C-alpha positions as CSV (number, residue, x, y, z in Angstrom):
1,X,31.1,108.8,74.5
2,X,33.4,108.3,77.5
3,X,32.2,108.2,81.0
4,X,32.9,111.2,83.2
5,X,36.0,110.6,85.3
6,X,37.1,107.6,83.2
7,X,40.4,109.2,82.5
8,X,41.3,108.9,86.3
9,X,40.5,105.2,86.5
10,X,43.2,102.5,86.6
11,X,43.0,99.8,84.0
12,X,43.7,96.6,86.0
13,X,42.8,94.2,83.2
14,X,46.5,93.8,82.4
15,X,47.8,94.5,85.9
16,X,49.7,97.6,87.1
17,X,53.0,98.4,85.4
18,X,55.9,96.8,87.2
19,X,57.3,99.0,90.0
20,X,55.0,101.8,88.8
21,X,53.4,104.6,90.7
22,X,50.4,102.4,91.8
23,X,52.7,99.7,93.3
24,X,55.0,102.2,94.9
25,X,52.2,104.1,96.5
26,X,50.6,101.0,98.0
27,X,54.0,99.8,99.3
28,X,54.7,103.2,101.0
29,X,51.2,103.2,102.5
30,X,51.6,99.8,104.0
31,X,55.1,100.5,105.4
32,X,54.0,103.7,107.1
33,X,50.6,102.5,108.4
34,X,50.0,102.8,112.1
35,X,49.4,99.8,114.3
36,X,45.7,100.4,114.6
37,X,45.5,100.2,110.8
38,X,47.4,96.9,110.7
39,X,50.7,98.5,109.8
40,X,54.2,97.9,111.1
41,X,55.6,101.4,111.3
42,X,57.4,101.0,114.6
43,X,58.9,97.6,113.7
44,X,59.9,99.1,110.3
45,X,61.8,101.9,112.2
46,X,63.5,99.4,114.5
47,X,64.4,97.2,111.5
48,X,65.9,100.3,109.8
49,X,67.9,101.1,112.9
50,X,69.2,97.5,113.1
51,X,70.4,97.3,109.5
52,X,71.9,100.8,109.7
53,X,73.8,100.0,112.9
54,X,75.0,96.7,111.5
55,X,76.4,98.3,108.3
56,X,77.8,101.2,110.4
57,X,79.6,98.7,112.7
58,X,81.0,96.7,109.8
59,X,82.4,99.7,108.0
60,X,83.8,101.3,111.1
61,X,85.4,98.2,112.6
62,X,86.7,96.9,109.2
63,X,88.3,100.3,108.5
64,X,89.9,100.5,111.9
65,X,91.1,96.9,111.5
66,X,92.5,97.8,108.0
67,X,94.3,100.7,109.7
68,X,95.8,98.5,112.4
69,X,96.7,96.0,109.8
70,X,98.5,98.6,107.7
71,X,100.2,99.9,110.8
72,X,101.3,96.4,111.8
73,X,102.7,95.7,108.3
74,X,104.6,99.0,108.4
75,X,106.0,98.1,111.8
76,X,106.8,94.5,110.7
77,X,108.5,95.5,107.5
78,X,110.2,98.5,109.1
79,X,112.6,99.9,106.7
80,X,112.8,96.8,104.6
81,X,111.1,96.5,101.1
82,X,107.9,94.9,100.2
83,X,109.5,92.6,97.7
84,X,113.0,91.5,96.7
85,X,114.1,90.4,93.2
86,X,117.3,88.8,92.2
87,X,118.6,87.5,88.8
88,X,118.8,83.7,88.6
89,X,121.5,84.0,86.0
90,X,125.0,82.7,87.1
91,X,127.3,85.7,87.8
92,X,125.1,88.4,86.3
93,X,126.9,91.5,85.2
94,X,126.2,95.0,86.7
95,X,124.6,96.0,83.4
96,X,122.2,93.1,83.6
97,X,121.2,94.0,87.1
98,X,120.6,97.6,86.2
99,X,118.5,96.5,83.2
100,X,116.4,94.3,85.5
101,X,115.9,97.1,87.9
102,X,114.7,99.4,85.2
103,X,112.2,96.8,84.0
104,X,110.7,96.1,87.4
105,X,110.7,99.8,88.3
106,X,108.4,100.5,85.3
107,X,105.7,98.2,86.6
108,X,102.5,100.0,87.7
109,X,102.2,99.9,91.5
110,X,106.0,100.0,92.1
111,X,106.9,103.1,94.0
112,X,110.6,102.6,94.0
113,X,113.1,99.9,92.9
114,X,116.8,100.1,93.7
115,X,119.9,97.9,93.8
116,X,121.2,97.3,97.4
117,X,123.2,95.0,99.5
118,X,122.7,93.8,103.1
119,X,125.2,92.3,105.5
120,X,124.8,91.2,109.1
121,X,127.9,92.0,111.2
122,X,128.9,93.9,114.3
123,X,130.3,97.3,115.1
124,X,132.4,98.8,117.8
125,X,132.9,102.3,119.3
126,X,134.2,103.6,122.6
127,X,134.8,100.0,123.9
128,X,131.2,99.1,123.1
129,X,130.3,96.4,120.7
130,X,126.8,95.7,119.1
131,X,125.3,93.6,116.3
132,X,124.2,95.5,113.2
133,X,122.7,95.1,109.8
134,X,124.6,97.2,107.2
135,X,122.7,98.1,104.1
136,X,124.5,99.4,101.0
137,X,122.3,102.0,99.3
138,X,122.8,105.0,97.0
139,X,122.3,108.5,98.4
140,X,119.3,109.2,96.0
141,X,117.5,106.1,97.2
142,X,118.2,106.8,100.8
143,X,116.6,110.2,100.5
144,X,113.4,108.5,99.2
145,X,113.0,106.6,102.4
146,X,110.9,109.1,104.4
147,X,111.3,107.2,107.7
148,X,115.0,108.1,107.5
149,X,115.4,111.3,105.6
150,X,112.5,113.0,107.5
151,X,113.4,111.7,110.9
152,X,117.1,112.7,111.5
153,X,117.9,113.6,115.1
154,X,121.5,114.8,114.5
155,X,123.6,115.4,111.4
156,X,122.4,115.4,107.8
157,X,122.6,113.4,104.5
158,X,124.5,116.0,102.5
159,X,127.8,114.2,102.6
160,X,126.5,110.7,102.4
161,X,127.8,108.9,99.2
162,X,130.3,111.7,98.4
163,X,134.0,111.2,98.0
164,X,136.2,108.4,96.7
165,X,134.2,105.1,96.3
166,X,131.2,106.6,98.0
167,X,133.2,108.1,100.9
168,X,133.4,106.8,104.5
169,X,130.2,108.3,106.0
170,X,127.3,106.1,107.3
171,X,123.9,106.7,108.8
172,X,122.8,104.7,112.0
173,X,119.7,104.3,114.1
174,X,119.3,106.2,117.3
175,X,119.1,103.2,119.6
176,X,122.3,101.7,118.1
177,X,124.0,105.1,118.5
178,X,123.0,105.3,122.1
179,X,124.3,101.8,122.7
180,X,127.6,102.7,121.2
181,X,127.7,106.2,122.8
182,X,128.1,108.0,119.5
183,X,126.5,110.9,117.6
184,X,127.0,112.6,114.3
185,X,130.6,113.4,113.7
186,X,131.9,110.5,115.8
187,X,133.6,107.4,114.3
188,X,132.6,103.7,114.5
189,X,134.5,100.6,113.5
190,X,132.6,98.1,111.3
191,X,133.8,94.5,110.9
192,X,133.4,92.4,107.9
193,X,132.0,88.8,108.5
194,X,134.6,87.5,106.0
195,X,138.0,86.9,107.4
196,X,141.1,87.8,105.4
197,X,143.5,84.9,104.9
198,X,147.2,85.8,105.3
199,X,150.4,83.7,105.5
200,X,150.2,84.2,109.2
201,X,146.6,82.9,109.4
202,X,143.1,84.5,109.2
203,X,142.5,87.9,110.6
204,X,139.4,90.1,110.9
205,X,138.7,92.8,108.4
206,X,137.5,96.1,109.8
207,X,137.4,99.8,108.9
208,X,136.6,103.1,110.6
209,X,133.6,105.1,109.3
210,X,132.3,108.5,110.3
211,X,128.6,108.8,111.5
212,X,127.1,111.4,109.2
213,X,123.6,111.3,110.8
214,X,121.5,109.5,113.3
215,X,117.8,108.7,112.5
216,X,114.8,107.8,114.7
217,X,112.3,106.0,112.5
218,X,110.1,105.0,115.5
219,X,110.6,101.3,114.6
220,X,112.6,99.6,117.4
221,X,114.3,96.9,115.3
222,X,115.4,99.4,112.6
223,X,116.6,102.0,115.1
224,X,118.5,99.3,117.1
225,X,120.3,97.5,114.2
226,X,120.3,99.4,111.0
227,X,123.4,101.1,109.5
228,X,123.3,102.6,106.0
229,X,126.4,102.8,103.9
230,X,127.0,104.0,100.3
231,X,126.4,101.0,98.0
232,X,129.8,101.3,96.3
233,X,131.6,101.3,99.6
234,X,129.6,98.4,100.9
235,X,130.5,96.4,97.8
236,X,134.2,97.1,98.2
237,X,134.3,96.4,101.9
238,X,132.0,93.3,102.2
239,X,132.1,91.7,98.7
240,X,135.6,92.5,97.5
241,X,134.2,94.9,94.8
242,X,131.6,92.6,93.4
243,X,128.5,94.5,92.3
244,X,125.3,93.8,94.4
245,X,122.8,91.6,92.6
246,X,119.7,92.2,94.7
247,X,116.9,94.6,93.9
248,X,114.5,96.0,96.6
249,X,111.0,97.0,95.6
250,X,108.7,99.3,97.5
251,X,105.1,99.2,96.4
252,X,102.2,101.6,96.7
253,X,100.3,99.0,98.6
254,X,101.8,96.1,100.6
255,X,98.9,93.9,99.6
256,X,99.9,94.1,95.9
257,X,102.7,91.5,96.4
258,X,100.5,88.5,95.4
259,X,99.6,89.9,91.9
260,X,103.0,91.6,91.5
261,X,105.0,88.3,91.3
262,X,103.6,87.4,87.9
263,X,104.1,90.9,86.7
264,X,107.7,91.0,87.8
265,X,108.5,87.7,86.1
266,X,106.8,88.9,82.9
267,X,108.6,92.2,82.9
268,X,112.0,90.7,83.7
269,X,111.8,88.3,80.7
270,X,114.4,86.1,82.5
271,X,114.4,83.7,85.4
272,X,114.4,85.6,88.7
273,X,114.3,84.9,92.4
274,X,111.4,86.6,94.3
275,X,111.0,87.0,98.0
276,X,108.2,89.1,99.7
277,X,107.8,90.6,103.1
278,X,105.3,87.8,103.9
279,X,108.0,85.2,103.1
280,X,110.3,86.9,105.5
281,X,107.6,87.3,108.2
282,X,105.4,84.3,107.8
283,X,104.1,84.2,111.3
284,X,102.9,87.8,111.3
285,X,101.5,87.5,107.8
286,X,99.5,84.3,108.7
287,X,98.1,85.9,111.9
288,X,97.0,89.0,109.9
289,X,95.4,86.9,107.2
290,X,93.6,84.7,109.8
291,X,92.3,87.7,111.7
292,X,91.1,89.3,108.5
293,X,89.1,86.3,107.5
294,X,87.7,85.6,110.9
295,X,86.4,89.2,111.5
296,X,84.7,89.3,108.1
297,X,83.0,86.0,108.9
298,X,81.8,87.5,112.2
299,X,80.5,90.7,110.6
300,X,78.6,88.6,108.0
301,X,76.8,86.9,110.9
302,X,76.0,90.3,112.4
303,X,74.4,91.4,109.1
304,X,72.4,88.2,109.0
305,X,71.1,88.8,112.5
306,X,70.2,92.4,111.6
307,X,67.8,91.2,108.9
308,X,65.6,89.2,111.2
309,X,63.6,92.4,112.3
310,X,63.0,93.1,108.6
311,X,61.8,89.5,108.1
312,X,59.5,89.7,111.2
313,X,58.1,93.1,110.0
314,X,57.2,91.7,106.6
315,X,55.7,88.5,108.0
316,X,53.5,90.7,110.3
317,X,52.6,93.0,107.5
318,X,51.5,90.2,105.2
319,X,49.4,88.7,108.0
320,X,47.8,92.0,108.9
321,X,47.1,92.9,105.3
322,X,45.6,89.6,104.1
323,X,42.2,91.3,103.6
324,X,43.7,94.2,101.6
325,X,45.6,91.7,99.5
326,X,42.4,89.8,98.7
327,X,40.6,93.1,97.8
328,X,43.5,94.1,95.5
329,X,43.3,90.8,93.8
330,X,39.5,91.0,93.3
331,X,39.9,94.4,91.6
332,X,42.5,92.9,89.2
333,X,45.9,93.1,90.8
334,X,48.1,90.2,89.7
335,X,50.2,87.9,92.0
336,X,53.3,89.5,90.5
337,X,52.0,92.9,91.4
338,X,51.4,91.9,95.0
339,X,54.9,90.3,95.1
340,X,56.5,93.6,93.9
341,X,54.5,95.7,96.4
342,X,55.6,93.8,99.4
343,X,59.1,93.3,98.0
344,X,59.5,97.1,97.6
345,X,58.1,97.7,101.2
346,X,60.7,95.4,102.8
347,X,63.6,96.2,100.5
348,X,63.1,99.9,101.2
349,X,63.9,99.3,104.8
350,X,67.1,97.5,104.0
351,X,68.2,99.8,101.2
352,X,67.7,103.0,103.2
353,X,69.2,101.4,106.3
354,X,72.3,100.3,104.3
355,X,72.8,103.8,102.8
356,X,72.4,105.4,106.2
357,X,74.9,102.9,107.7
358,X,77.4,103.6,105.0
359,X,77.2,107.3,105.3
360,X,77.4,107.2,109.1
361,X,80.3,104.7,109.0
362,X,82.3,106.9,106.6
363,X,81.7,110.1,108.6
364,X,82.7,108.3,111.9
365,X,85.9,107.0,110.4
366,X,86.9,110.4,108.9
367,X,86.5,112.0,112.3
368,X,87.9,109.2,114.4
369,X,90.7,111.4,115.8
370,X,88.2,113.9,117.1
371,X,86.1,111.1,118.6
372,X,89.2,109.6,120.2
373,X,90.0,113.1,121.7
374,X,86.5,113.4,123.2
375,X,86.7,109.9,124.7
376,X,90.1,110.6,126.2
377,X,88.9,113.9,127.6
378,X,85.8,112.3,129.1
379,X,87.6,109.3,130.6
380,X,90.8,111.1,131.5
381,X,92.9,108.2,130.0
382,X,95.1,107.9,127.0
383,X,93.7,105.2,124.7
384,X,96.9,104.4,123.0
385,X,100.1,105.3,124.9
386,X,102.8,105.7,122.2
387,X,105.5,104.1,124.5
388,X,103.3,100.9,124.8
389,X,101.7,100.5,121.4
390,X,104.1,102.4,119.2
391,X,101.1,104.5,118.0
392,X,99.2,107.4,119.6
393,X,96.0,107.3,117.7
394,X,93.4,104.9,116.3
395,X,94.5,104.2,112.7
396,X,91.8,104.1,110.0
397,X,92.0,103.0,106.4
398,X,88.8,103.2,104.4
399,X,88.9,100.9,101.3
400,X,86.3,102.0,98.7
401,X,86.0,98.5,97.3
402,X,85.3,97.1,100.8
403,X,82.7,99.7,101.5
404,X,81.0,99.0,98.2
405,X,81.0,95.2,99.0
406,X,79.4,95.8,102.4
407,X,76.7,98.0,100.8
408,X,76.1,95.4,98.1
409,X,75.6,92.6,100.6
410,X,73.5,94.8,102.8
411,X,71.2,95.4,99.8
412,X,71.2,91.8,98.7
413,X,70.6,90.2,102.1
414,X,67.8,92.6,103.1
415,X,66.1,92.1,99.7
416,X,66.3,88.3,100.0
417,X,64.9,88.4,103.5
418,X,61.9,90.3,102.1
419,X,61.3,88.1,99.1
420,X,59.8,85.1,100.9
421,X,57.1,86.9,102.9
422,X,56.3,88.8,99.7
423,X,56.1,85.5,97.8
424,X,53.7,84.3,100.5
425,X,51.6,87.4,100.1
426,X,51.4,87.0,96.3
427,X,50.0,83.5,96.8
428,X,47.1,84.6,99.1
429,X,43.8,83.2,98.0
430,X,41.2,86.0,98.0
431,X,38.4,83.6,98.7
432,X,40.0,82.2,101.8
433,X,41.1,85.7,103.0
434,X,37.5,87.1,102.7
435,X,35.6,84.0,103.8
436,X,34.9,85.2,107.3
437,X,34.9,89.0,106.6
């Protein structure tokens, strides 16, 4: 015959089930206990706030830095490509180059791949001379460059690439147009860097072209130097009709270049030359990489500092609850059960704080423009004058993988900080703890 109320008793002979209701209830009770009851409620709240603010700061600052980095890369690359590919074969035919272009264009992550040529020279108009970079490109590929096709100040692209051998119409940047004093409909003279040899000596080669449109990409170097010419016309004028052999790749993400090299070589199936935007801008690329590594190291230190309140809270909790630990052990709680109780109590602070920090950071980043507007309205100053910085807003780029990494390390570090005080609690000797009680 069973004893009345026996069904409500807990069998401690084998210890409570791991992370079961008994352990969770004790952990929550300890964590929320008031100071007079030997709890650490206030310190737990402060610990939660510290880890939350640390994770919030990491996600916010890293997202802003990613935005600035992407903006800097865009400004550094300008209207150039992310990667350049050329056949290593001697005198490759146009058919080979077209085949190579089609192969690399099919690679995942490649937004666009096209054949082009590029020549440094100088131009003249209305007694004004200026250096320029003439890029040979097809009309279809020019339309796909949004910084040009969507930012025309005068003229249009309708007639670009039309007519015999691509026609004689070109597109130029606004600063270059201003230096030469021309606009859409005017004519400029472009010189070839290769001199023509005649019986009477060498003489310069030049030709007059009509300005079909003027673009303002917002990138100073591009607007000050770039001229776009139909690729067939550029081949005839600069290379005596030889087909261009270079292929420009524009990627979905500028950071894909490192893994893309092997994919390009594999897809090409032949020896190729590869150059990336980092190769062409090594100083900027190195600075961006150094800044990225340095800031992540600093933020790692911030998270480590943020866990000290959790560590202090757990040490105090173990010390204040030594009597309770002894009683739990005398009624059958195992050392493993005590370890789990205090591990859950401390880890809960870190886990909830991390989740709150992630949510707060994402919300802050998604509303950064409104926050910037409020700050500018309160201070009465413009945070990012466009004429100084080239941008008029705080750029933000949230990377899901980076957010997940921050959350993971927040969980891991806060749990590890809890483990050692919990381990100390599990080793408490009930006899010693109750000796003077």
